Steps between C-alpha positions, in 0.01 A plus 500: 500500500782739584679443170188559291420818691854628449486423129167681467628805686819508293302462180288800602812707570654408164188609314479837675873570450456409132208743482715769659772449243240524223385836636854635545562452128236767424664765720631796302310394187190655348300246703626662821239672714391562857293183485810302408693649792216405735486150358873463557463618857218258584665210320834538677322528837314178423831337408654610828206363697538163326878512555453542875253211508740277304795594719309430823373164383824372353711626790289317757509178297876510438566558871295196591744225601238226479437512123636222283805535276284487189268774626795720597649462151168607349466802731857603421417484130195718555712736707742546209211569263360749749836676529527522121153652478596758763816589306292566190251710696779714648657554156167605348423734792837673453435525126159650571662758728757599240249534218253681725765759582584547133135528391298695761132536410402830658802700383619326180868551424514291182266347244359156557649227283291358217549126551204381292314380811138612516205450730451490873688281744218506754364160393832324560545645846137435596515137391831441677358623828152349464296818505221589263591860428786728591406869520726777615452847636704794379796597715684821432811371678515155340861528382680602818279299738522179298874524443558565869291192589678296236843585642383395844354174367820416312691539828249275675531229234881515518489471880256209482731315261796556736298370793398196296864413439575539870209289626517218245830393346425320176775475239335541156771295328428206730131483408413259218223573251226237474379592154642600166557864413177664382282219634293748700389662173330176403345446838122498531519607863227747587459722804126528467457338843778699659426676825707788369253546217736582216395385157706429194606804299514327166223276376581188306431513129248242375672199350420393144393147426776262406336423164480862397860554608617205289315624191643850541853358529458286187361790300786725609754235391340470156501877456866519600601231250296662222654839574851355487432333164367825355804695622738246345310507170506880481872503580575251220294698246668828593844338476418360158382840376806680633734249331320532162488883518873521570 
């Protein structure tokens, strides 16, 4: 029960940190707005709440001397994954701070960058944090207040990571992976029943029937062969004409 709960909590944290990274990409672009800054603020706070919950749960389990060797190895593996997720969150928070300083909203100092991204990011943030709608109120001091809070939160995350290393000593190089690289991308694991209440950010695309896929592949092969034959024929004709004309 403890392992499944830890996996669910870690899965929730990974999804929210991924959502945060997705939002950070839009900073400084033409998609940037006060709503985006508010979404970033709420998303990173949600990530920090999940981080504290993960840290508390894993710390208590790893300090338990009665757990079996197999369970300890699994908790150590989850701890390494948790630490990696926290590293990514800290990096993205620092990036958000740097870009936010370069592109203030209330007193613009430079033009926003045209990245080709369009549309609102509200849906992504709302789905990641399991809320129906995210609405924001205008704040005349959004730049300075948010950046000040962000600096403080970056310090808190750094301190939490230092405390983690002090309380639980797990060598990342000593932890063995139990699945192939990228296996989690193929996983059908869902957090729909999670007590944290975080849903998947990306929905799976509907799969085509095997028969239709086979027919499409065969048709594509025939077209490729026919195209190659036509190209060779045209090349031979052109070569023949060039030789005769010369």
